[in-house]
RORO-377262 format. One record per residue (C-alpha): residue in one letter; x, y, z; residue number from 1. Coordinates in nm, 3 decimals. Layout:
# residues N
<rec type="a" x="X" y="Y" z="Z" seq="NUM"/>
...
# end
This chain:
# residues 217
<rec type="m" x="5.458" y="-5.743" z="11.037" seq="1"/>
<rec type="r" x="5.238" y="-5.445" z="10.945" seq="2"/>
<rec type="r" x="5.551" y="-5.231" z="10.871" seq="3"/>
<rec type="a" x="5.689" y="-5.514" z="10.644" seq="4"/>
<rec type="l" x="5.349" y="-5.532" z="10.458" seq="5"/>
<rec type="v" x="5.337" y="-5.163" z="10.406" seq="6"/>
<rec type="l" x="5.703" y="-5.161" z="10.279" seq="7"/>
<rec type="a" x="5.627" y="-5.436" z="10.035" seq="8"/>
<rec type="a" x="5.326" y="-5.261" z="9.905" seq="9"/>
<rec type="v" x="5.523" y="-4.944" z="9.859" seq="10"/>
<rec type="l" x="5.809" y="-5.129" z="9.678" seq="11"/>
<rec type="t" x="5.551" y="-5.311" z="9.460" seq="12"/>
<rec type="l" x="5.382" y="-4.968" z="9.362" seq="13"/>
<rec type="a" x="5.727" y="-4.822" z="9.283" seq="14"/>
<rec type="l" x="5.817" y="-5.108" z="9.061" seq="15"/>
<rec type="a" x="5.484" y="-5.098" z="8.886" seq="16"/>
<rec type="h" x="5.515" y="-4.718" z="8.832" seq="17"/>
<rec type="a" x="5.874" y="-4.771" z="8.689" seq="18"/>
<rec type="a" x="5.752" y="-5.038" z="8.453" seq="19"/>
<rec type="s" x="5.464" y="-4.815" z="8.343" seq="20"/>
<rec type="a" x="5.708" y="-4.526" z="8.280" seq="21"/>
<rec type="d" x="5.939" y="-4.762" z="8.081" seq="22"/>
<rec type="e" x="5.634" y="-4.875" z="7.881" seq="23"/>
<rec type="a" x="5.514" y="-4.532" z="7.806" seq="24"/>
<rec type="g" x="5.852" y="-4.423" z="7.701" seq="25"/>
<rec type="d" x="5.889" y="-4.722" z="7.465" seq="26"/>
<rec type="d" x="5.561" y="-4.660" z="7.313" seq="27"/>
<rec type="a" x="5.651" y="-4.292" z="7.251" seq="28"/>
<rec type="r" x="5.963" y="-4.395" z="7.077" seq="29"/>
<rec type="l" x="5.787" y="-4.652" z="6.864" seq="30"/>
<rec type="n" x="5.508" y="-4.426" z="6.771" seq="31"/>
<rec type="a" x="5.755" y="-4.156" z="6.670" seq="32"/>
<rec type="r" x="5.935" y="-4.374" z="6.418" seq="33"/>
<rec type="l" x="5.680" y="-4.640" z="6.295" seq="34"/>
<rec type="a" x="5.337" y="-4.644" z="6.140" seq="35"/>
<rec type="p" x="5.066" y="-4.684" z="6.398" seq="36"/>
<rec type="d" x="4.973" y="-5.043" z="6.324" seq="37"/>
<rec type="v" x="5.338" y="-5.156" z="6.323" seq="38"/>
<rec type="a" x="5.402" y="-4.966" z="6.649" seq="39"/>
<rec type="r" x="5.121" y="-5.150" z="6.815" seq="40"/>
<rec type="e" x="5.235" y="-5.484" z="6.715" seq="41"/>
<rec type="v" x="5.599" y="-5.420" z="6.820" seq="42"/>
<rec type="s" x="5.474" y="-5.258" z="7.136" seq="43"/>
<rec type="a" x="5.300" y="-5.582" z="7.229" seq="44"/>
<rec type="l" x="5.608" y="-5.792" z="7.165" seq="45"/>
<rec type="v" x="5.814" y="-5.542" z="7.387" seq="46"/>
<rec type="r" x="5.562" y="-5.578" z="7.664" seq="47"/>
<rec type="e" x="5.582" y="-5.952" z="7.651" seq="48"/>
<rec type="a" x="5.961" y="-5.939" z="7.672" seq="49"/>
<rec type="r" x="5.947" y="-5.704" z="7.967" seq="50"/>
<rec type="t" x="5.704" y="-5.926" z="8.154" seq="51"/>
<rec type="a" x="5.935" y="-6.217" z="8.089" seq="52"/>
<rec type="g" x="6.235" y="-6.026" z="8.215" seq="53"/>
<rec type="l" x="6.408" y="-6.003" z="7.890" seq="54"/>
<rec type="p" x="6.586" y="-5.699" z="7.749" seq="55"/>
<rec type="t" x="6.360" y="-5.469" z="7.546" seq="56"/>
<rec type="d" x="6.601" y="-5.217" z="7.379" seq="57"/>
<rec type="p" x="6.722" y="-5.480" z="7.130" seq="58"/>
<rec type="l" x="6.370" y="-5.539" z="7.020" seq="59"/>
<rec type="i" x="6.306" y="-5.171" z="6.962" seq="60"/>
<rec type="a" x="6.652" y="-5.135" z="6.793" seq="61"/>
<rec type="r" x="6.551" y="-5.432" z="6.562" seq="62"/>
<rec type="a" x="6.232" y="-5.262" z="6.466" seq="63"/>
<rec type="f" x="6.404" y="-4.917" z="6.392" seq="64"/>
<rec type="e" x="6.670" y="-5.119" z="6.184" seq="65"/>
<rec type="g" x="6.396" y="-5.275" z="5.980" seq="66"/>
<rec type="a" x="6.229" y="-4.943" z="5.923" seq="67"/>
<rec type="s" x="6.550" y="-4.783" z="5.808" seq="68"/>
<rec type="r" x="6.605" y="-5.048" z="5.553" seq="69"/>
<rec type="g" x="6.259" y="-4.997" z="5.408" seq="70"/>
<rec type="a" x="6.111" y="-5.331" z="5.530" seq="71"/>
<rec type="d" x="5.735" y="-5.355" z="5.515" seq="72"/>
<rec type="a" x="5.519" y="-5.388" z="5.824" seq="73"/>
<rec type="a" x="5.528" y="-5.766" z="5.823" seq="74"/>
<rec type="g" x="5.903" y="-5.779" z="5.788" seq="75"/>
<rec type="i" x="5.957" y="-5.535" z="6.080" seq="76"/>
<rec type="v" x="5.732" y="-5.733" z="6.310" seq="77"/>
<rec type="a" x="5.885" y="-6.069" z="6.204" seq="78"/>
<rec type="g" x="6.242" y="-5.928" z="6.269" seq="79"/>
<rec type="v" x="6.134" y="-5.821" z="6.616" seq="80"/>
<rec type="r" x="5.977" y="-6.156" z="6.684" seq="81"/>
<rec type="r" x="6.284" y="-6.338" z="6.575" seq="82"/>
<rec type="q" x="6.493" y="-6.124" z="6.817" seq="83"/>
<rec type="a" x="6.249" y="-6.189" z="7.111" seq="84"/>
<rec type="t" x="6.254" y="-6.559" z="7.026" seq="85"/>
<rec type="a" x="6.629" y="-6.568" z="7.016" seq="86"/>
<rec type="q" x="6.651" y="-6.390" z="7.347" seq="87"/>
<rec type="a" x="6.414" y="-6.639" z="7.518" seq="88"/>
<rec type="a" x="6.596" y="-6.937" z="7.369" seq="89"/>
<rec type="a" x="6.940" y="-6.766" z="7.500" seq="90"/>
<rec type="r" x="6.815" y="-6.714" z="7.841" seq="91"/>
<rec type="g" x="6.667" y="-7.065" z="7.858" seq="92"/>
<rec type="a" x="7.004" y="-7.217" z="7.759" seq="93"/>
<rec type="l" x="7.217" y="-7.000" z="7.988" seq="94"/>
<rec type="g" x="6.990" y="-7.007" z="8.294" seq="95"/>
<rec type="a" x="6.755" y="-6.780" z="8.483" seq="96"/>
<rec type="g" x="7.030" y="-6.573" z="8.640" seq="97"/>
<rec type="t" x="7.186" y="-6.467" z="8.314" seq="98"/>
<rec type="q" x="7.260" y="-6.083" z="8.290" seq="99"/>
<rec type="g" x="7.097" y="-5.878" z="8.024" seq="100"/>
<rec type="d" x="7.412" y="-5.815" z="7.831" seq="101"/>
<rec type="e" x="7.478" y="-6.193" z="7.818" seq="102"/>
<rec type="i" x="7.130" y="-6.254" z="7.682" seq="103"/>
<rec type="v" x="7.169" y="-5.996" z="7.401" seq="104"/>
<rec type="a" x="7.510" y="-6.151" z="7.311" seq="105"/>
<rec type="a" x="7.372" y="-6.509" z="7.333" seq="106"/>
<rec type="a" x="7.069" y="-6.407" z="7.113" seq="107"/>
<rec type="s" x="7.312" y="-6.289" z="6.846" seq="108"/>
<rec type="a" x="7.479" y="-6.622" z="6.854" seq="109"/>
<rec type="v" x="7.138" y="-6.807" z="6.822" seq="110"/>
<rec type="l" x="7.045" y="-6.587" z="6.527" seq="111"/>
<rec type="a" x="7.385" y="-6.678" z="6.372" seq="112"/>
<rec type="g" x="7.294" y="-7.046" z="6.387" seq="113"/>
<rec type="v" x="7.466" y="-7.149" z="6.712" seq="114"/>
<rec type="p" x="7.281" y="-7.432" z="6.882" seq="115"/>
<rec type="a" x="7.119" y="-7.361" z="7.222" seq="116"/>
<rec type="d" x="7.306" y="-7.667" z="7.369" seq="117"/>
<rec type="s" x="7.645" y="-7.503" z="7.278" seq="118"/>
<rec type="l" x="7.537" y="-7.204" z="7.494" seq="119"/>
<rec type="a" x="7.459" y="-7.435" z="7.775" seq="120"/>
<rec type="h" x="7.808" y="-7.591" z="7.738" seq="121"/>
<rec type="l" x="7.968" y="-7.246" z="7.738" seq="122"/>
<rec type="r" x="7.783" y="-7.169" z="8.070" seq="123"/>
<rec type="l" x="7.921" y="-7.485" z="8.231" seq="124"/>
<rec type="a" x="8.270" y="-7.417" z="8.103" seq="125"/>
<rec type="r" x="8.273" y="-7.082" z="8.277" seq="126"/>
<rec type="p" x="8.040" y="-7.100" z="8.578" seq="127"/>
<rec type="g" x="7.976" y="-6.766" z="8.735" seq="128"/>
<rec type="g" x="8.187" y="-6.580" z="8.492" seq="129"/>
<rec type="n" x="8.045" y="-6.324" z="8.242" seq="130"/>
<rec type="l" x="8.005" y="-6.473" z="7.893" seq="131"/>
<rec type="v" x="7.975" y="-6.164" z="7.675" seq="132"/>
<rec type="i" x="8.333" y="-6.171" z="7.542" seq="133"/>
<rec type="p" x="8.323" y="-6.555" z="7.470" seq="134"/>
<rec type="l" x="7.986" y="-6.497" z="7.295" seq="135"/>
<rec type="v" x="8.120" y="-6.194" z="7.095" seq="136"/>
<rec type="v" x="8.420" y="-6.403" z="6.982" seq="137"/>
<rec type="l" x="8.191" y="-6.700" z="6.895" seq="138"/>
<rec type="c" x="7.966" y="-6.466" z="6.681" seq="139"/>
<rec type="d" x="8.277" y="-6.309" z="6.520" seq="140"/>
<rec type="l" x="8.411" y="-6.642" z="6.422" seq="141"/>
<rec type="v" x="8.086" y="-6.745" z="6.263" seq="142"/>
<rec type="a" x="8.081" y="-6.424" z="6.072" seq="143"/>
<rec type="r" x="8.418" y="-6.504" z="5.936" seq="144"/>
<rec type="g" x="8.294" y="-6.819" z="5.782" seq="145"/>
<rec type="v" x="8.370" y="-7.067" z="6.058" seq="146"/>
<rec type="p" x="8.089" y="-7.324" z="6.079" seq="147"/>
<rec type="a" x="7.868" y="-7.265" z="6.394" seq="148"/>
<rec type="d" x="7.937" y="-7.601" z="6.558" seq="149"/>
<rec type="t" x="8.315" y="-7.581" z="6.493" seq="150"/>
<rec type="a" x="8.322" y="-7.216" z="6.630" seq="151"/>
<rec type="s" x="8.128" y="-7.328" z="6.928" seq="152"/>
<rec type="v" x="8.340" y="-7.624" z="7.021" seq="153"/>
<rec type="a" x="8.657" y="-7.403" z="6.988" seq="154"/>
<rec type="v" x="8.528" y="-7.139" z="7.229" seq="155"/>
<rec type="v" x="8.389" y="-7.391" z="7.473" seq="156"/>
<rec type="t" x="8.726" y="-7.578" z="7.467" seq="157"/>
<rec type="a" x="8.918" y="-7.268" z="7.525" seq="158"/>
<rec type="a" x="8.691" y="-7.148" z="7.805" seq="159"/>
<rec type="r" x="8.706" y="-7.479" z="7.970" seq="160"/>
<rec type="a" x="9.077" y="-7.460" z="7.957" seq="161"/>
<rec type="g" x="9.076" y="-7.137" z="8.150" seq="162"/>
<rec type="a" x="9.105" y="-6.875" z="7.868" seq="163"/>
<rec type="t" x="9.036" y="-6.533" z="7.993" seq="164"/>
<rec type="d" x="8.852" y="-6.263" z="7.796" seq="165"/>
<rec type="n" x="9.192" y="-6.124" z="7.679" seq="166"/>
<rec type="a" x="9.308" y="-6.464" z="7.572" seq="167"/>
<rec type="l" x="8.999" y="-6.537" z="7.373" seq="168"/>
<rec type="l" x="9.037" y="-6.195" z="7.198" seq="169"/>
<rec type="r" x="9.396" y="-6.283" z="7.125" seq="170"/>
<rec type="l" x="9.283" y="-6.620" z="6.978" seq="171"/>
<rec type="r" x="9.028" y="-6.450" z="6.763" seq="172"/>
<rec type="e" x="9.300" y="-6.215" z="6.613" seq="173"/>
<rec type="r" x="9.529" y="-6.518" z="6.541" seq="174"/>
<rec type="i" x="9.228" y="-6.689" z="6.375" seq="175"/>
<rec type="h" x="9.151" y="-6.386" z="6.172" seq="176"/>
<rec type="t" x="9.512" y="-6.365" z="6.063" seq="177"/>
<rec type="g" x="9.516" y="-6.723" z="5.951" seq="178"/>
<rec type="i" x="9.191" y="-6.679" z="5.759" seq="179"/>
<rec type="e" x="9.316" y="-6.377" z="5.586" seq="180"/>
<rec type="n" x="9.623" y="-6.554" z="5.481" seq="181"/>
<rec type="g" x="9.417" y="-6.814" z="5.314" seq="182"/>
<rec type="g" x="9.353" y="-7.064" z="5.566" seq="183"/>
<rec type="a" x="9.024" y="-7.245" z="5.558" seq="184"/>
<rec type="p" x="8.809" y="-7.103" z="5.855" seq="185"/>
<rec type="g" x="8.719" y="-7.433" z="6.022" seq="186"/>
<rec type="v" x="9.076" y="-7.586" z="5.988" seq="187"/>
<rec type="t" x="9.235" y="-7.247" z="6.102" seq="188"/>
<rec type="v" x="9.021" y="-7.239" z="6.417" seq="189"/>
<rec type="n" x="9.110" y="-7.586" z="6.520" seq="190"/>
<rec type="l" x="9.479" y="-7.536" z="6.452" seq="191"/>
<rec type="v" x="9.498" y="-7.207" z="6.646" seq="192"/>
<rec type="v" x="9.312" y="-7.351" z="6.949" seq="193"/>
<rec type="r" x="9.510" y="-7.665" z="6.951" seq="194"/>
<rec type="q" x="9.836" y="-7.469" z="6.947" seq="195"/>
<rec type="w" x="9.713" y="-7.256" z="7.235" seq="196"/>
<rec type="l" x="9.621" y="-7.551" z="7.434" seq="197"/>
<rec type="q" x="9.964" y="-7.694" z="7.388" seq="198"/>
<rec type="q" x="10.130" y="-7.369" z="7.495" seq="199"/>
<rec type="s" x="9.907" y="-7.278" z="7.784" seq="200"/>
<rec type="p" x="9.980" y="-7.405" z="8.139" seq="201"/>
<rec type="g" x="9.816" y="-7.743" z="8.191" seq="202"/>
<rec type="g" x="9.683" y="-7.736" z="7.834" seq="203"/>
<rec type="s" x="9.775" y="-8.108" z="7.777" seq="204"/>
<rec type="r" x="9.512" y="-8.200" z="8.035" seq="205"/>
<rec type="h" x="9.237" y="-8.052" z="7.823" seq="206"/>
<rec type="a" x="9.080" y="-8.217" z="7.512" seq="207"/>
<rec type="e" x="9.167" y="-8.078" z="7.172" seq="208"/>
<rec type="p" x="8.878" y="-7.916" z="6.983" seq="209"/>
<rec type="g" x="8.813" y="-8.225" z="6.773" seq="210"/>
<rec type="s" x="8.770" y="-8.455" z="7.063" seq="211"/>
<rec type="e" x="8.566" y="-8.192" z="7.253" seq="212"/>
<rec type="k" x="8.327" y="-8.187" z="6.973" seq="213"/>
<rec type="k" x="8.250" y="-8.564" z="7.020" seq="214"/>
<rec type="r" x="8.147" y="-8.502" z="7.386" seq="215"/>
<rec type="s" x="7.962" y="-8.159" z="7.344" seq="216"/>
<rec type="h" x="7.730" y="-8.275" z="7.054" seq="217"/>
# end
């Protein structure tokens, strides 16, 4: 028992030292690029995120992005806070065991207007599987002009029907082509996913995007 307590104490000290080193490194990076008052505020947000177990590099990157664009102090801090809030919402929707890369991708979806419950539906559609590619595809569709709820339903429907990462990427390309050829974004998404469902093995057993929307939202 004594050995176990000593080992636990050593591990705790090691983790605390690593966290302190990370914090010191982040502070140095922020102080090197930002005005002192801005660096202090951003550093506080970064510490909160680290304590909550959320990725911190995206927050620092957001601060540097704001600075490079010439944003004022308030704008930089607001941008970092939005990123932190989106990451917290993403982790809350996807679950406590969500990987850091999934949190970052899901935060991008939240910032793009994707509802948190859509993220939860996506997790249920692919339990135990990594969601980075589905989330990247989702964000990309929204960036192409597809309404966030329509894009969410399409990706969740495909994932529930067993679409692999490669299949989702191919669907994205087909949707891009349809939009570039003059198709309305929302209509094109539904058409492409419906065709894929009809062609994929067992596709007829899965709901089409339109009917999925009624159940998911």
